[in-house]
C-alpha positions as CSV (number, residue, x, y, z in Angstrom):
1,X,61.2,-2.0,2.2
2,X,62.3,-5.4,3.2
3,X,58.7,-6.6,2.1
4,X,59.1,-4.6,-1.4
5,X,62.5,-6.1,-1.8
6,X,61.3,-9.6,-1.3
7,X,58.3,-9.0,-3.6
8,X,60.5,-7.8,-6.5
9,X,63.2,-10.7,-5.9
10,X,60.5,-13.2,-6.0
11,X,58.7,-11.5,-9.4
12,X,62.4,-11.5,-10.9
13,X,62.5,-15.6,-9.9
14,X,59.1,-15.9,-11.9
15,X,60.2,-14.8,-15.5
16,X,59.4,-17.7,-17.7
17,X,62.5,-18.4,-20.2
18,X,61.1,-19.9,-23.1
19,X,64.7,-19.8,-24.6
20,X,66.3,-22.3,-27.0
21,X,69.5,-23.3,-24.7
22,X,68.1,-26.9,-24.9
23,X,67.2,-27.2,-28.5
24,X,63.5,-26.6,-29.6
25,X,62.2,-29.0,-26.9
26,X,58.7,-28.3,-25.8
27,X,58.5,-25.9,-29.6
28,X,56.5,-27.5,-32.4
29,X,58.3,-26.8,-35.7
30,X,57.6,-26.8,-39.5
31,X,59.8,-26.5,-42.0
32,X,63.6,-25.6,-41.6
33,X,63.8,-24.4,-38.1
34,X,67.1,-25.3,-36.0
35,X,68.8,-24.0,-33.0
36,X,72.1,-22.5,-33.5
37,X,75.4,-21.1,-31.5
38,X,76.5,-19.1,-34.7
39,X,77.7,-17.5,-36.7
40,X,75.6,-14.4,-35.1
41,X,76.2,-13.8,-31.5
42,X,73.0,-15.0,-29.6
43,X,71.4,-12.5,-27.1
44,X,71.0,-14.6,-24.5
45,X,73.0,-18.0,-24.0
46,X,74.7,-19.5,-26.5
47,X,72.0,-20.8,-28.7
48,X,68.9,-19.1,-30.9
49,X,66.4,-20.2,-33.4
50,X,67.0,-19.9,-37.0
51,X,64.1,-20.4,-39.9
52,X,65.5,-20.7,-43.2
53,X,62.9,-20.4,-46.2
54,X,59.1,-20.8,-45.2
55,X,59.0,-22.2,-41.6
56,X,57.0,-22.1,-38.3
57,X,57.6,-22.6,-34.7
58,X,54.9,-22.8,-32.1
59,X,54.8,-23.1,-28.4
60,X,51.4,-23.3,-26.0
61,X,51.8,-20.7,-23.1
62,X,49.7,-19.5,-20.2
63,X,49.5,-15.8,-20.1
64,X,47.7,-13.4,-17.5
65,X,46.0,-10.3,-18.7
66,X,48.9,-7.4,-18.3
67,X,51.6,-10.0,-19.0
68,X,54.6,-8.9,-21.2
69,X,56.3,-11.8,-23.8
70,X,59.6,-10.2,-24.9
71,X,61.9,-11.6,-27.7
72,X,64.7,-10.5,-29.8
73,X,64.7,-11.3,-33.7
74,X,67.0,-10.3,-36.3
75,X,66.0,-10.5,-40.2
76,X,68.5,-11.5,-42.7
77,X,67.0,-11.1,-46.2
78,X,68.3,-13.6,-48.8
79,X,66.1,-12.6,-51.4
80,X,65.1,-9.6,-53.6
81,X,62.1,-7.9,-54.4
82,X,59.4,-8.5,-56.0
83,X,60.3,-11.7,-53.9
84,X,59.1,-10.1,-50.4
85,X,60.0,-12.7,-48.0
86,X,58.9,-11.9,-44.5
87,X,58.8,-12.9,-41.0
88,X,55.9,-13.0,-38.5
89,X,54.9,-13.2,-34.8
90,X,51.3,-14.4,-34.2
91,X,50.4,-13.3,-30.6
92,X,47.6,-14.6,-28.7
93,X,44.8,-11.9,-29.6
94,X,45.3,-13.6,-33.1
95,X,47.0,-10.9,-34.5
96,X,50.0,-11.0,-36.8
97,X,52.7,-8.6,-36.9
98,X,55.4,-8.5,-39.3
99,X,59.1,-8.1,-37.9
100,X,60.9,-8.1,-41.1
101,X,60.6,-8.5,-44.7
102,X,62.9,-7.8,-48.4
103,X,61.2,-4.5,-48.5
104,X,61.6,-3.4,-45.1
105,X,65.2,-4.2,-44.3
106,X,67.0,-3.1,-47.6
107,X,70.8,-3.5,-45.7
108,X,69.6,-7.1,-46.0
109,X,70.4,-7.2,-42.1
110,X,68.2,-5.9,-39.3
111,X,70.5,-6.5,-36.9
112,X,68.9,-7.8,-33.5
113,X,65.8,-6.1,-32.4
114,X,63.7,-6.4,-29.3
115,X,60.0,-7.3,-29.5
116,X,57.8,-6.7,-26.6
117,X,54.1,-7.7,-26.5
118,X,51.4,-7.1,-23.4
119,X,48.6,-9.7,-23.0
120,X,45.5,-8.0,-23.1
121,X,43.4,-10.8,-21.6
122,X,44.2,-14.3,-20.0
123,X,45.0,-16.6,-22.5
124,X,46.3,-20.4,-22.5
125,X,47.3,-21.5,-26.0
126,X,50.0,-20.9,-28.9
127,X,52.4,-18.2,-29.5
128,X,53.5,-18.6,-33.1
129,X,56.9,-17.7,-35.2
130,X,57.2,-17.4,-39.1
131,X,59.2,-16.7,-42.1
132,X,57.2,-16.9,-45.4
133,X,59.7,-17.4,-48.5
134,X,57.7,-15.8,-51.2
135,X,57.5,-16.6,-54.9
136,X,60.5,-18.8,-55.2
137,X,62.6,-21.1,-53.7
138,X,65.8,-19.8,-55.2
139,X,67.0,-17.4,-52.6
140,X,65.7,-17.7,-49.0
141,X,65.7,-15.3,-46.2
142,X,66.6,-16.3,-42.3
143,X,65.0,-14.9,-39.6
144,X,66.7,-15.5,-36.1
145,X,64.7,-15.7,-32.9
146,X,66.2,-15.8,-29.4
147,X,65.6,-14.8,-26.0
148,X,61.8,-15.4,-25.4
149,X,60.5,-15.2,-22.3
150,X,57.0,-14.1,-20.1
151,X,57.2,-11.5,-17.9
152,X,54.3,-11.6,-15.0
153,X,52.6,-8.2,-14.1
154,X,55.2,-6.8,-11.5
155,X,54.0,-7.8,-7.8
156,X,55.6,-4.8,-6.9
157,X,52.9,-3.0,-8.7
158,X,50.5,-4.5,-6.6
159,X,52.1,-3.7,-3.0
160,X,53.0,-0.2,-4.6
161,X,48.8,0.3,-5.2
162,X,48.1,-1.1,-1.7
163,X,50.4,1.2,0.0
164,X,48.8,4.0,-1.6
165,X,45.2,2.7,-0.7
166,X,46.8,2.5,2.9
167,X,48.0,6.0,3.1
168,X,44.8,7.3,1.5
169,X,43.0,5.4,4.2
170,X,45.5,7.2,7.2
171,X,44.7,10.7,5.4
172,X,41.1,10.2,5.9
173,X,41.4,8.9,9.3
174,X,43.6,12.2,10.6
175,X,41.0,14.2,8.8
176,X,38.3,13.0,10.4
177,X,40.4,13.2,14.0
């Protein structure tokens, strides 16, 4: 048990936080992206990234197969249809996921939501967040992103797998005797 506890403690310490407490340091921003501490309460720390109008935020990451990327987001519609402003996450497999749009958030504010994505392969390259302002510049939507972090495959899973193999080996040895 002591070994399992130490593995879990080590694994918890290895979570990589890509948050915005020190601003946008280490991120590449295009358009109107800033770090804010209000008026919306951040989900982690005291600051979040805010996108206004067409804008993009990108960061290079190193992920192992099975690692999890998590973040909180909030889409705030400032437009009306047919101007379907939308927010996007581009993952390392080259797939895009829409995380909010004028048509999908009829109330105008999605509230904070959690997004989780698991890497299917090892990857070294960018993750990208984007907000597109469609068709006009009169009314702009906003997108907030907070708590971006990488959670590696838990080492406890590896320990558990080794323990199962050990028990299987003991069972075979007992049956052979």
